[in-house]
PDB file of N, CA, C, O and CB in Angstrom:
ATOM      1  N   MET A   1     -22.404 -38.417 -28.705  1.00  0.00           N
ATOM      2  CA  MET A   1     -23.060 -37.378 -27.928  1.00  0.00           C
ATOM      3  C   MET A   1     -21.994 -36.485 -27.292  1.00  0.00           C
ATOM      4  O   MET A   1     -21.045 -36.975 -26.682  1.00  0.00           O
ATOM      5  CB  MET A   1     -23.988 -37.997 -26.844  1.00  0.00           C
ATOM      6  N   LYS A   2     -22.160 -35.184 -27.441  1.00  0.00           N
ATOM      7  CA  LYS A   2     -21.187 -34.233 -26.917  1.00  0.00           C
ATOM      8  C   LYS A   2     -21.411 -34.017 -25.427  1.00  0.00           C
ATOM      9  O   LYS A   2     -22.538 -34.039 -24.930  1.00  0.00           O
ATOM     10  CB  LYS A   2     -21.272 -32.897 -27.672  1.00  0.00           C
ATOM     11  N   SER A   3     -20.311 -33.810 -24.744  1.00  0.00           N
ATOM     12  CA  SER A   3     -20.426 -33.490 -23.325  1.00  0.00           C
ATOM     13  C   SER A   3     -20.755 -32.008 -23.174  1.00  0.00           C
ATOM     14  O   SER A   3     -20.676 -31.238 -24.131  1.00  0.00           O
ATOM     15  CB  SER A   3     -19.116 -33.848 -22.563  1.00  0.00           C
ATOM     16  N   ILE A   4     -21.117 -31.631 -21.974  1.00  0.00           N
ATOM     17  CA  ILE A   4     -21.444 -30.226 -21.699  1.00  0.00           C
ATOM     18  C   ILE A   4     -20.223 -29.353 -21.929  1.00  0.00           C
ATOM     19  O   ILE A   4     -20.331 -28.237 -22.436  1.00  0.00           O
ATOM     20  CB  ILE A   4     -21.960 -30.052 -20.253  1.00  0.00           C
ATOM     21  N   ARG A   5     -19.074 -29.865 -21.556  1.00  0.00           N
ATOM     22  CA  ARG A   5     -17.826 -29.109 -21.735  1.00  0.00           C
ATOM     23  C   ARG A   5     -17.574 -28.826 -23.208  1.00  0.00           C
ATOM     24  O   ARG A   5     -17.256 -27.699 -23.585  1.00  0.00           O
ATOM     25  CB  ARG A   5     -16.633 -29.878 -21.134  1.00  0.00           C
ATOM     26  N   ASP A   6     -17.717 -29.840 -24.030  1.00  0.00           N
ATOM     27  CA  ASP A   6     -17.502 -29.662 -25.471  1.00  0.00           C
ATOM     28  C   ASP A   6     -18.514 -28.694 -26.072  1.00  0.00           C
ATOM     29  O   ASP A   6     -18.173 -27.895 -26.944  1.00  0.00           O
ATOM     30  CB  ASP A   6     -17.584 -31.010 -26.192  1.00  0.00           C
ATOM     31  N   THR A   7     -19.745 -28.765 -25.611  1.00  0.00           N
ATOM     32  CA  THR A   7     -20.776 -27.856 -26.103  1.00  0.00           C
ATOM     33  C   THR A   7     -20.456 -26.418 -25.725  1.00  0.00           C
ATOM     34  O   THR A   7     -20.614 -25.511 -26.542  1.00  0.00           O
ATOM     35  CB  THR A   7     -22.147 -28.252 -25.553  1.00  0.00           C
ATOM     36  N   CYS A   8     -20.005 -26.206 -24.489  1.00  0.00           N
ATOM     37  CA  CYS A   8     -19.648 -24.850 -24.046  1.00  0.00           C
ATOM     38  C   CYS A   8     -18.448 -24.316 -24.814  1.00  0.00           C
ATOM     39  O   CYS A   8     -18.436 -23.150 -25.210  1.00  0.00           O
ATOM     40  CB  CYS A   8     -19.349 -24.838 -22.543  1.00  0.00           C
ATOM     41  N   ILE A   9     -17.460 -25.136 -25.025  1.00  0.00           N
ATOM     42  CA  ILE A   9     -16.275 -24.709 -25.780  1.00  0.00           C
ATOM     43  C   ILE A   9     -16.662 -24.348 -27.210  1.00  0.00           C
ATOM     44  O   ILE A   9     -16.195 -23.346 -27.752  1.00  0.00           O
ATOM     45  CB  ILE A   9     -15.195 -25.820 -25.782  1.00  0.00           C
ATOM     46  N   GLU A  10     -17.504 -25.156 -27.808  1.00  0.00           N
ATOM     47  CA  GLU A  10     -17.957 -24.872 -29.167  1.00  0.00           C
ATOM     48  C   GLU A  10     -18.779 -23.580 -29.207  1.00  0.00           C
ATOM     49  O   GLU A  10     -18.670 -22.796 -30.150  1.00  0.00           O
ATOM     50  CB  GLU A  10     -18.786 -26.048 -29.712  1.00  0.00           C
ATOM     51  N   PHE A  11     -19.589 -23.373 -28.189  1.00  0.00           N
ATOM     52  CA  PHE A  11     -20.419 -22.167 -28.107  1.00  0.00           C
ATOM     53  C   PHE A  11     -19.563 -20.916 -27.972  1.00  0.00           C
ATOM     54  O   PHE A  11     -19.873 -19.885 -28.568  1.00  0.00           O
ATOM     55  CB  PHE A  11     -21.388 -22.264 -26.927  1.00  0.00           C
ATOM     56  N   LEU A  12     -18.481 -21.001 -27.188  1.00  0.00           N
ATOM     57  CA  LEU A  12     -17.638 -19.836 -26.938  1.00  0.00           C
ATOM     58  C   LEU A  12     -16.568 -19.608 -28.007  1.00  0.00           C
ATOM     59  O   LEU A  12     -15.772 -18.677 -27.888  1.00  0.00           O
ATOM     60  CB  LEU A  12     -16.978 -19.978 -25.604  1.00  0.00           C
ATOM     61  N   GLN A  13     -16.537 -20.426 -29.030  1.00  0.00           N
ATOM     62  CA  GLN A  13     -15.576 -20.227 -30.116  1.00  0.00           C
ATOM     63  C   GLN A  13     -15.898 -18.968 -30.918  1.00  0.00           C
ATOM     64  O   GLN A  13     -15.002 -18.344 -31.487  1.00  0.00           O
ATOM     65  CB  GLN A  13     -15.560 -21.448 -31.042  1.00  0.00           C
ATOM     66  N   ASN A  14     -17.163 -18.602 -30.961  1.00  0.00           N
ATOM     67  CA  ASN A  14     -17.581 -17.417 -31.699  1.00  0.00           C
ATOM     68  C   ASN A  14     -17.135 -16.169 -30.936  1.00  0.00           C
ATOM     69  O   ASN A  14     -17.411 -16.035 -29.744  1.00  0.00           O
ATOM     70  CB  ASN A  14     -19.124 -17.414 -31.919  1.00  0.00           C
ATOM     71  N   GLU A  15     -16.447 -15.261 -31.624  1.00  0.00           N
ATOM     72  CA  GLU A  15     -15.892 -14.056 -30.986  1.00  0.00           C
ATOM     73  C   GLU A  15     -16.991 -13.118 -30.492  1.00  0.00           C
ATOM     74  O   GLU A  15     -16.840 -12.494 -29.441  1.00  0.00           O
ATOM     75  CB  GLU A  15     -14.981 -13.311 -31.966  1.00  0.00           C
ATOM     76  N   ASP A  16     -18.092 -13.008 -31.233  1.00  0.00           N
ATOM     77  CA  ASP A  16     -19.187 -12.127 -30.817  1.00  0.00           C
ATOM     78  C   ASP A  16     -19.827 -12.615 -29.522  1.00  0.00           C
ATOM     79  O   ASP A  16     -20.137 -11.819 -28.635  1.00  0.00           O
ATOM     80  CB  ASP A  16     -20.247 -12.035 -31.921  1.00  0.00           C
ATOM     81  N   ILE A  17     -20.017 -13.892 -29.422  1.00  0.00           N
ATOM     82  CA  ILE A  17     -20.607 -14.458 -28.204  1.00  0.00           C
ATOM     83  C   ILE A  17     -19.657 -14.266 -27.034  1.00  0.00           C
ATOM     84  O   ILE A  17     -20.094 -13.959 -25.925  1.00  0.00           O
ATOM     85  CB  ILE A  17     -20.935 -15.959 -28.392  1.00  0.00           C
ATOM     86  N   ARG A  18     -18.365 -14.444 -27.268  1.00  0.00           N
ATOM     87  CA  ARG A  18     -17.375 -14.256 -26.214  1.00  0.00           C
ATOM     88  C   ARG A  18     -17.393 -12.812 -25.707  1.00  0.00           C
ATOM     89  O   ARG A  18     -17.315 -12.578 -24.501  1.00  0.00           O
ATOM     90  CB  ARG A  18     -15.971 -14.626 -26.725  1.00  0.00           C
ATOM     91  N   LYS A  19     -17.496 -11.848 -26.619  1.00  0.00           N
ATOM     92  CA  LYS A  19     -17.569 -10.437 -26.222  1.00  0.00           C
ATOM     93  C   LYS A  19     -18.844 -10.153 -25.431  1.00  0.00           C
ATOM     94  O   LYS A  19     -18.820  -9.417 -24.444  1.00  0.00           O
ATOM     95  CB  LYS A  19     -17.505  -9.528 -27.461  1.00  0.00           C
ATOM     96  N   ASP A  20     -19.958 -10.741 -25.871  1.00  0.00           N
ATOM     97  CA  ASP A  20     -21.223 -10.538 -25.159  1.00  0.00           C
ATOM     98  C   ASP A  20     -21.162 -11.107 -23.745  1.00  0.00           C
ATOM     99  O   ASP A  20     -21.665 -10.495 -22.803  1.00  0.00           O
ATOM    100  CB  ASP A  20     -22.379 -11.184 -25.931  1.00  0.00           C
ATOM    101  N   VAL A  21     -20.554 -12.263 -23.600  1.00  0.00           N
ATOM    102  CA  VAL A  21     -20.422 -12.866 -22.271  1.00  0.00           C
ATOM    103  C   VAL A  21     -19.551 -11.989 -21.380  1.00  0.00           C
ATOM    104  O   VAL A  21     -19.855 -11.811 -20.200  1.00  0.00           O
ATOM    105  CB  VAL A  21     -19.827 -14.289 -22.371  1.00  0.00           C
ATOM    106  N   LYS A  22     -18.476 -11.444 -21.928  1.00  0.00           N
ATOM    107  CA  LYS A  22     -17.614 -10.542 -21.153  1.00  0.00           C
ATOM    108  C   LYS A  22     -18.371  -9.301 -20.719  1.00  0.00           C
ATOM    109  O   LYS A  22     -18.226  -8.854 -19.582  1.00  0.00           O
ATOM    110  CB  LYS A  22     -16.382 -10.142 -21.967  1.00  0.00           C
ATOM    111  N   GLU A  23     -19.180  -8.736 -21.616  1.00  0.00           N
ATOM    112  CA  GLU A  23     -19.952  -7.537 -21.277  1.00  0.00           C
ATOM    113  C   GLU A  23     -20.988  -7.826 -20.195  1.00  0.00           C
ATOM    114  O   GLU A  23     -21.255  -6.975 -19.347  1.00  0.00           O
ATOM    115  CB  GLU A  23     -20.642  -6.982 -22.524  1.00  0.00           C
ATOM    116  N   VAL A  24     -21.564  -9.004 -20.223  1.00  0.00           N
ATOM    117  CA  VAL A  24     -22.543  -9.375 -19.198  1.00  0.00           C
ATOM    118  C   VAL A  24     -21.855  -9.600 -17.859  1.00  0.00           C
ATOM    119  O   VAL A  24     -22.420  -9.285 -16.812  1.00  0.00           O
ATOM    120  CB  VAL A  24     -23.315 -10.639 -19.617  1.00  0.00           C
ATOM    121  N   MET A  25     -20.648 -10.138 -17.884  1.00  0.00           N
ATOM    122  CA  MET A  25     -19.946 -10.462 -16.642  1.00  0.00           C
ATOM    123  C   MET A  25     -19.279  -9.256 -15.990  1.00  0.00           C
ATOM    124  O   MET A  25     -18.992  -9.299 -14.794  1.00  0.00           O
ATOM    125  CB  MET A  25     -18.912 -11.517 -16.908  1.00  0.00           C
ATOM    126  N   LYS A  26     -19.020  -8.178 -16.737  1.00  0.00           N
ATOM    127  CA  LYS A  26     -18.336  -7.010 -16.176  1.00  0.00           C
ATOM    128  C   LYS A  26     -19.069  -6.409 -14.979  1.00  0.00           C
ATOM    129  O   LYS A  26     -18.432  -6.170 -13.953  1.00  0.00           O
ATOM    130  CB  LYS A  26     -18.170  -5.955 -17.242  1.00  0.00           C
ATOM    131  N   PRO A  27     -20.376  -6.152 -15.058  1.00  0.00           N
ATOM    132  CA  PRO A  27     -21.054  -5.592 -13.872  1.00  0.00           C
ATOM    133  C   PRO A  27     -21.010  -6.540 -12.673  1.00  0.00           C
ATOM    134  O   PRO A  27     -20.879  -6.098 -11.532  1.00  0.00           O
ATOM    135  CB  PRO A  27     -22.508  -5.265 -14.207  1.00  0.00           C
ATOM    136  N   LEU A  28     -21.120  -7.822 -12.932  1.00  0.00           N
ATOM    137  CA  LEU A  28     -21.058  -8.793 -11.846  1.00  0.00           C
ATOM    138  C   LEU A  28     -19.682  -8.791 -11.205  1.00  0.00           C
ATOM    139  O   LEU A  28     -19.565  -8.865  -9.981  1.00  0.00           O
ATOM    140  CB  LEU A  28     -21.404 -10.194 -12.354  1.00  0.00           C
ATOM    141  N   ALA A  29     -18.649  -8.709 -12.013  1.00  0.00           N
ATOM    142  CA  ALA A  29     -17.285  -8.670 -11.479  1.00  0.00           C
ATOM    143  C   ALA A  29     -17.062  -7.400 -10.672  1.00  0.00           C
ATOM    144  O   ALA A  29     -16.401  -7.440  -9.634  1.00  0.00           O
ATOM    145  CB  ALA A  29     -16.254  -8.763 -12.615  1.00  0.00           C
ATOM    146  N   ASN A  30     -17.597  -6.281 -11.124  1.00  0.00           N
ATOM    147  CA  ASN A  30     -17.468  -5.031 -10.373  1.00  0.00           C
ATOM    148  C   ASN A  30     -18.188  -5.105  -9.034  1.00  0.00           C
ATOM    149  O   ASN A  30     -17.678  -4.612  -8.028  1.00  0.00           O
ATOM    150  CB  ASN A  30     -18.014  -3.865 -11.189  1.00  0.00           C
ATOM    151  N   ILE A  31     -19.350  -5.708  -9.014  1.00  0.00           N
ATOM    152  CA  ILE A  31     -20.096  -5.849  -7.760  1.00  0.00           C
ATOM    153  C   ILE A  31     -19.318  -6.714  -6.780  1.00  0.00           C
ATOM    154  O   ILE A  31     -19.197  -6.365  -5.606  1.00  0.00           O
ATOM    155  CB  ILE A  31     -21.492  -6.456  -8.019  1.00  0.00           C
ATOM    156  N   VAL A  32     -18.794  -7.829  -7.246  1.00  0.00           N
ATOM    157  CA  VAL A  32     -18.020  -8.721  -6.374  1.00  0.00           C
ATOM    158  C   VAL A  32     -16.772  -8.013  -5.874  1.00  0.00           C
ATOM    159  O   VAL A  32     -16.436  -8.120  -4.695  1.00  0.00           O
ATOM    160  CB  VAL A  32     -17.637 -10.020  -7.117  1.00  0.00           C
ATOM    161  N   TYR A  33     -16.083  -7.297  -6.741  1.00  0.00           N
ATOM    162  CA  TYR A  33     -14.870  -6.577  -6.339  1.00  0.00           C
ATOM    163  C   TYR A  33     -15.192  -5.521  -5.292  1.00  0.00           C
ATOM    164  O   TYR A  33     -14.468  -5.390  -4.305  1.00  0.00           O
ATOM    165  CB  TYR A  33     -14.199  -5.924  -7.559  1.00  0.00           C
ATOM    166  N   ASN A  34     -16.259  -4.771  -5.493  1.00  0.00           N
ATOM    167  CA  ASN A  34     -16.630  -3.739  -4.528  1.00  0.00           C
ATOM    168  C   ASN A  34     -17.011  -4.337  -3.176  1.00  0.00           C
ATOM    169  O   ASN A  34     -16.798  -3.709  -2.139  1.00  0.00           O
ATOM    170  CB  ASN A  34     -17.785  -2.908  -5.069  1.00  0.00           C
ATOM    171  N   GLU A  35     -17.564  -5.527  -3.180  1.00  0.00           N
ATOM    172  CA  GLU A  35     -17.946  -6.169  -1.922  1.00  0.00           C
ATOM    173  C   GLU A  35     -16.732  -6.686  -1.152  1.00  0.00           C
ATOM    174  O   GLU A  35     -16.715  -6.622   0.077  1.00  0.00           O
ATOM    175  CB  GLU A  35     -18.909  -7.316  -2.193  1.00  0.00           C
ATOM    176  N   ILE A  36     -15.724  -7.192  -1.847  1.00  0.00           N
ATOM    177  CA  ILE A  36     -14.584  -7.786  -1.141  1.00  0.00           C
ATOM    178  C   ILE A  36     -13.389  -6.852  -1.035  1.00  0.00           C
ATOM    179  O   ILE A  36     -12.365  -7.229  -0.464  1.00  0.00           O
ATOM    180  CB  ILE A  36     -14.161  -9.049  -1.830  1.00  0.00           C
ATOM    181  N   TYR A  37     -13.496  -5.646  -1.572  1.00  0.00           N
ATOM    182  CA  TYR A  37     -12.397  -4.677  -1.565  1.00  0.00           C
ATOM    183  C   TYR A  37     -11.898  -4.411  -0.150  1.00  0.00           C
ATOM    184  O   TYR A  37     -10.696  -4.471   0.106  1.00  0.00           O
ATOM    185  CB  TYR A  37     -12.839  -3.368  -2.214  1.00  0.00           C
ATOM    186  N   LEU A  38     -12.806  -4.119   0.760  1.00  0.00           N
ATOM    187  CA  LEU A  38     -12.442  -3.832   2.147  1.00  0.00           C
ATOM    188  C   LEU A  38     -11.779  -5.045   2.800  1.00  0.00           C
ATOM    189  O   LEU A  38     -10.792  -4.900   3.521  1.00  0.00           O
ATOM    190  CB  LEU A  38     -13.682  -3.410   2.948  1.00  0.00           C
ATOM    191  N   TYR A  39     -12.309  -6.217   2.556  1.00  0.00           N
ATOM    192  CA  TYR A  39     -11.761  -7.422   3.164  1.00  0.00           C
ATOM    193  C   TYR A  39     -10.356  -7.727   2.633  1.00  0.00           C
ATOM    194  O   TYR A  39      -9.513  -8.244   3.366  1.00  0.00           O
ATOM    195  CB  TYR A  39     -12.690  -8.609   2.907  1.00  0.00           C
ATOM    196  N   LEU A  40     -10.108  -7.412   1.375  1.00  0.00           N
ATOM    197  CA  LEU A  40      -8.761  -7.602   0.827  1.00  0.00           C
ATOM    198  C   LEU A  40      -7.760  -6.692   1.527  1.00  0.00           C
ATOM    199  O   LEU A  40      -6.653  -7.125   1.848  1.00  0.00           O
ATOM    200  CB  LEU A  40      -8.751  -7.334  -0.687  1.00  0.00           C
ATOM    201  N   TRP A  41      -8.135  -5.426   1.769  1.00  0.00           N
ATOM    202  CA  TRP A  41      -7.251  -4.514   2.487  1.00  0.00           C
ATOM    203  C   TRP A  41      -7.039  -4.976   3.922  1.00  0.00           C
ATOM    204  O   TRP A  41      -5.922  -4.912   4.434  1.00  0.00           O
ATOM    205  CB  TRP A  41      -7.820  -3.096   2.469  1.00  0.00           C
ATOM    206  N   LEU A  42      -8.100  -5.439   4.575  1.00  0.00           N
ATOM    207  CA  LEU A  42      -7.959  -5.945   5.939  1.00  0.00           C
ATOM    208  C   LEU A  42      -7.017  -7.144   5.981  1.00  0.00           C
ATOM    209  O   LEU A  42      -6.205  -7.268   6.898  1.00  0.00           O
ATOM    210  CB  LEU A  42      -9.328  -6.331   6.511  1.00  0.00           C
ATOM    211  N   LEU A  43      -7.123  -8.010   5.004  1.00  0.00           N
ATOM    212  CA  LEU A  43      -6.242  -9.169   4.937  1.00  0.00           C
ATOM    213  C   LEU A  43      -4.788  -8.746   4.746  1.00  0.00           C
ATOM    214  O   LEU A  43      -3.892  -9.330   5.356  1.00  0.00           O
ATOM    215  CB  LEU A  43      -6.673 -10.098   3.801  1.00  0.00           C
ATOM    216  N   CYS A  44      -4.548  -7.753   3.920  1.00  0.00           N
ATOM    217  CA  CYS A  44      -3.176  -7.256   3.715  1.00  0.00           C
ATOM    218  C   CYS A  44      -2.607  -6.664   4.996  1.00  0.00           C
ATOM    219  O   CYS A  44      -1.469  -6.957   5.362  1.00  0.00           O
ATOM    220  CB  CYS A  44      -3.147  -6.201   2.598  1.00  0.00           C
ATOM    221  N   PHE A  45      -3.388  -5.834   5.682  1.00  0.00           N
ATOM    222  CA  PHE A  45      -2.907  -5.239   6.928  1.00  0.00           C
ATOM    223  C   PHE A  45      -2.705  -6.297   8.011  1.00  0.00           C
ATOM    224  O   PHE A  45      -1.771  -6.199   8.807  1.00  0.00           O
ATOM    225  CB  PHE A  45      -3.886  -4.171   7.416  1.00  0.00           C
ATOM    226  N   TYR A  46      -3.566  -7.294   8.045  1.00  0.00           N
ATOM    227  CA  TYR A  46      -3.422  -8.381   9.009  1.00  0.00           C
ATOM    228  C   TYR A  46      -2.113  -9.134   8.764  1.00  0.00           C
ATOM    229  O   TYR A  46      -1.398  -9.466   9.709  1.00  0.00           O
ATOM    230  CB  TYR A  46      -4.626  -9.347   8.924  1.00  0.00           C
ATOM    231  N   ASN A  47      -1.806  -9.401   7.501  1.00  0.00           N
ATOM    232  CA  ASN A  47      -0.558 -10.098   7.181  1.00  0.00           C
ATOM    233  C   ASN A  47       0.658  -9.264   7.551  1.00  0.00           C
ATOM    234  O   ASN A  47       1.636  -9.798   8.074  1.00  0.00           O
ATOM    235  CB  ASN A  47      -0.512 -10.450   5.700  1.00  0.00           C
ATOM    236  N   LEU A  48       0.613  -7.967   7.288  1.00  0.00           N
ATOM    237  CA  LEU A  48       1.718  -7.096   7.692  1.00  0.00           C
ATOM    238  C   LEU A  48       1.870  -7.075   9.210  1.00  0.00           C
ATOM    239  O   LEU A  48       2.985  -7.131   9.729  1.00  0.00           O
ATOM    240  CB  LEU A  48       1.498  -5.671   7.166  1.00  0.00           C
ATOM    241  N   PHE A  49       0.753  -6.995   9.912  1.00  0.00           N
ATOM    242  CA  PHE A  49       0.775  -6.998  11.368  1.00  0.00           C
ATOM    243  C   PHE A  49       1.397  -8.290  11.892  1.00  0.00           C
ATOM    244  O   PHE A  49       2.238  -8.249  12.790  1.00  0.00           O
ATOM    245  CB  PHE A  49      -0.643  -6.823  11.926  1.00  0.00           C
ATOM    246  N   LEU A  50       0.999  -9.420  11.351  1.00  0.00           N
ATOM    247  CA  LEU A  50       1.568 -10.701  11.775  1.00  0.00           C
ATOM    248  C   LEU A  50       3.058 -10.778  11.469  1.00  0.00           C
ATOM    249  O   LEU A  50       3.829 -11.296  12.277  1.00  0.00           O
ATOM    250  CB  LEU A  50       0.836 -11.857  11.095  1.00  0.00           C
ATOM    251  N   PHE A  51       3.466 -10.276  10.329  1.00  0.00           N
ATOM    252  CA  PHE A  51       4.877 -10.279   9.964  1.00  0.00           C
ATOM    253  C   PHE A  51       5.697  -9.504  10.990  1.00  0.00           C
ATOM    254  O   PHE A  51       6.736  -9.985  11.442  1.00  0.00           O
ATOM    255  CB  PHE A  51       5.073  -9.682   8.563  1.00  0.00           C
ATOM    256  N   PHE A  52       5.238  -8.306  11.362  1.00  0.00           N
ATOM    257  CA  PHE A  52       5.979  -7.501  12.328  1.00  0.00           C
ATOM    258  C   PHE A  52       5.945  -8.114  13.725  1.00  0.00           C
ATOM    259  O   PHE A  52       6.924  -8.009  14.465  1.00  0.00           O
ATOM    260  CB  PHE A  52       5.418  -6.089  12.371  1.00  0.00           C
ATOM    261  N   ILE A  53       4.851  -8.744  14.095  1.00  0.00           N
ATOM    262  CA  ILE A  53       4.779  -9.426  15.391  1.00  0.00           C
ATOM    263  C   ILE A  53       5.775 -10.583  15.425  1.00  0.00           C
ATOM    264  O   ILE A  53       6.468 -10.770  16.425  1.00  0.00           O
ATOM    265  CB  ILE A  53       3.341  -9.942  15.665  1.00  0.00           C
ATOM    266  N   ILE A  54       5.852 -11.346  14.362  1.00  0.00           N
ATOM    267  CA  ILE A  54       6.795 -12.470  14.313  1.00  0.00           C
ATOM    268  C   ILE A  54       8.227 -11.961  14.357  1.00  0.00           C
ATOM    269  O   ILE A  54       9.074 -12.564  15.015  1.00  0.00           O
ATOM    270  CB  ILE A  54       6.570 -13.318  13.043  1.00  0.00           C
ATOM    271  N   LEU A  55       8.512 -10.861  13.668  1.00  0.00           N
ATOM    272  CA  LEU A  55       9.854 -10.278  13.743  1.00  0.00           C
ATOM    273  C   LEU A  55      10.182  -9.816  15.159  1.00  0.00           C
ATOM    274  O   LEU A  55      11.305 -10.006  15.626  1.00  0.00           O
ATOM    275  CB  LEU A  55       9.978  -9.102  12.769  1.00  0.00           C
ATOM    276  N   ALA A  56       9.219  -9.215  15.844  1.00  0.00           N
ATOM    277  CA  ALA A  56       9.447  -8.758  17.212  1.00  0.00           C
ATOM    278  C   ALA A  56       9.702  -9.940  18.137  1.00  0.00           C
ATOM    279  O   ALA A  56      10.589  -9.877  18.989  1.00  0.00           O
ATOM    280  CB  ALA A  56       8.250  -7.940  17.713  1.00  0.00           C
ATOM    281  N   ILE A  57       8.952 -10.997  17.984  1.00  0.00           N
ATOM    282  CA  ILE A  57       9.150 -12.192  18.810  1.00  0.00           C
ATOM    283  C   ILE A  57      10.520 -12.801  18.532  1.00  0.00           C
ATOM    284  O   ILE A  57      11.214 -13.209  19.464  1.00  0.00           O
ATOM    285  CB  ILE A  57       8.035 -13.233  18.544  1.00  0.00           C
ATOM    286  N   LEU A  58      10.913 -12.865  17.274  1.00  0.00           N
ATOM    287  CA  LEU A  58      12.234 -13.383  16.927  1.00  0.00           C
ATOM    288  C   LEU A  58      13.332 -12.530  17.546  1.00  0.00           C
ATOM    289  O   LEU A  58      14.303 -13.066  18.080  1.00  0.00           O
ATOM    290  CB  LEU A  58      12.405 -13.440  15.406  1.00  0.00           C
ATOM    291  N   PHE A  59      13.193 -11.218  17.481  1.00  0.00           N
ATOM    292  CA  PHE A  59      14.163 -10.313  18.081  1.00  0.00           C
ATOM    293  C   PHE A  59      14.253 -10.539  19.590  1.00  0.00           C
ATOM    294  O   PHE A  59      15.351 -10.596  20.145  1.00  0.00           O
ATOM    295  CB  PHE A  59      13.789  -8.855  17.782  1.00  0.00           C
ATOM    296  N   LEU A  60      13.107 -10.667  20.253  1.00  0.00           N
ATOM    297  CA  LEU A  60      13.111 -10.895  21.701  1.00  0.00           C
ATOM    298  C   LEU A  60      13.741 -12.240  22.054  1.00  0.00           C
ATOM    299  O   LEU A  60      14.488 -12.336  23.028  1.00  0.00           O
ATOM    300  CB  LEU A  60      11.685 -10.829  22.251  1.00  0.00           C
ATOM    301  N   LEU A  61      13.449 -13.262  21.284  1.00  0.00           N
ATOM    302  CA  LEU A  61      14.037 -14.576  21.551  1.00  0.00           C
ATOM    303  C   LEU A  61      15.548 -14.557  21.355  1.00  0.00           C
ATOM    304  O   LEU A  61      16.283 -15.145  22.148  1.00  0.00           O
ATOM    305  CB  LEU A  61      13.407 -15.636  20.646  1.00  0.00           C
ATOM    306  N   LEU A  62      16.011 -13.892  20.315  1.00  0.00           N
ATOM    307  CA  LEU A  62      17.454 -13.795  20.100  1.00  0.00           C
ATOM    308  C   LEU A  62      18.118 -12.998  21.218  1.00  0.00           C
ATOM    309  O   LEU A  62      19.225 -13.324  21.644  1.00  0.00           O
ATOM    310  CB  LEU A  62      17.753 -13.147  18.741  1.00  0.00           C
ATOM    311  N   ARG A  63      17.453 -11.973  21.683  1.00  0.00           N
ATOM    312  CA  ARG A  63      17.992 -11.165  22.777  1.00  0.00           C
ATOM    313  C   ARG A  63      18.070 -11.975  24.074  1.00  0.00           C
ATOM    314  O   ARG A  63      19.058 -11.891  24.804  1.00  0.00           O
ATOM    315  CB  ARG A  63      17.128  -9.910  22.988  1.00  0.00           C
ATOM    316  N   ILE A  64      17.033 -12.752  24.356  1.00  0.00           N
ATOM    317  CA  ILE A  64      17.038 -13.601  25.553  1.00  0.00           C
ATOM    318  C   ILE A  64      18.117 -14.667  25.428  1.00  0.00           C
ATOM    319  O   ILE A  64      18.822 -14.955  26.395  1.00  0.00           O
ATOM    320  CB  ILE A  64      15.652 -14.259  25.771  1.00  0.00           C
ATOM    321  N   ASN A  65      18.248 -15.248  24.251  1.00  0.00           N
ATOM    322  CA  ASN A  65      19.258 -16.276  24.024  1.00  0.00           C
ATOM    323  C   ASN A  65      20.664 -15.694  24.198  1.00  0.00           C
ATOM    324  O   ASN A  65      21.532 -16.343  24.782  1.00  0.00           O
ATOM    325  CB  ASN A  65      19.100 -16.884  22.616  1.00  0.00           C
ATOM    326  N   HIS A  66      20.889 -14.501  23.707  1.00  0.00           N
ATOM    327  CA  HIS A  66      22.193 -13.853  23.831  1.00  0.00           C
ATOM    328  C   HIS A  66      22.497 -13.534  25.297  1.00  0.00           C
ATOM    329  O   HIS A  66      23.635 -13.691  25.739  1.00  0.00           O
ATOM    330  CB  HIS A  66      22.240 -12.566  22.980  1.00  0.00           C
ATOM    331  N   GLN A  67      21.499 -13.091  26.046  1.00  0.00           N
ATOM    332  CA  GLN A  67      21.706 -12.767  27.459  1.00  0.00           C
ATOM    333  C   GLN A  67      21.983 -14.018  28.284  1.00  0.00           C
ATOM    334  O   GLN A  67      22.775 -13.978  29.226  1.00  0.00           O
ATOM    335  CB  GLN A  67      20.488 -12.036  28.018  1.00  0.00           C
ATOM    336  N   SER A  68      21.335 -15.127  27.936  1.00  0.00           N
ATOM    337  CA  SER A  68      21.557 -16.351  28.703  1.00  0.00           C
ATOM    338  C   SER A  68      22.958 -16.915  28.449  1.00  0.00           C
ATOM    339  O   SER A  68      23.516 -17.584  29.319  1.00  0.00           O
ATOM    340  CB  SER A  68      20.491 -17.401  28.349  1.00  0.00           C
ATOM    341  N   LYS A  69      23.532 -16.655  27.275  1.00  0.00           N
ATOM    342  CA  LYS A  69      24.890 -17.116  26.995  1.00  0.00           C
ATOM    343  C   LYS A  69      25.914 -16.319  27.799  1.00  0.00           C
ATOM    344  O   LYS A  69      26.976 -16.838  28.144  1.00  0.00           O
ATOM    345  CB  LYS A  69      25.195 -17.005  25.495  1.00  0.00           C
ATOM    346  N   LEU A  70      25.596 -15.063  28.098  1.00  0.00           N
ATOM    347  CA  LEU A  70      26.519 -14.233  28.863  1.00  0.00           C
ATOM    348  C   LEU A  70      26.578 -14.650  30.325  1.00  0.00           C
ATOM    349  O   LEU A  70      27.594 -14.443  30.988  1.00  0.00           O
ATOM    350  CB  LEU A  70      26.117 -12.777  28.759  1.00  0.00           C
ATOM    351  N   LEU A  71      25.501 -15.232  30.831  1.00  0.00           N
ATOM    352  CA  LEU A  71      25.481 -15.640  32.242  1.00  0.00           C
ATOM    353  C   LEU A  71      26.180 -16.920  32.400  1.00  0.00           C
ATOM    354  O   LEU A  71      26.274 -17.438  33.513  1.00  0.00           O
ATOM    355  CB  LEU A  71      24.077 -15.756  32.775  1.00  0.00           C
TER     356      LEU A  71
END
């Protein structure tokens, strides 16, 4: 008895079926991309913001450390 995985692999071996599945999935992929597009940009800007905040904190800590050595 074949498993579901083997049946799916056998089903997708046909090039025509593979193309049809891709054509059916394209609109769904576009809808998902359009929904998460804004969130992806927000995530990128958030990461950049965190990077610069961490750099600023590191700079301030090094400056405080340097000043304490002078005293």
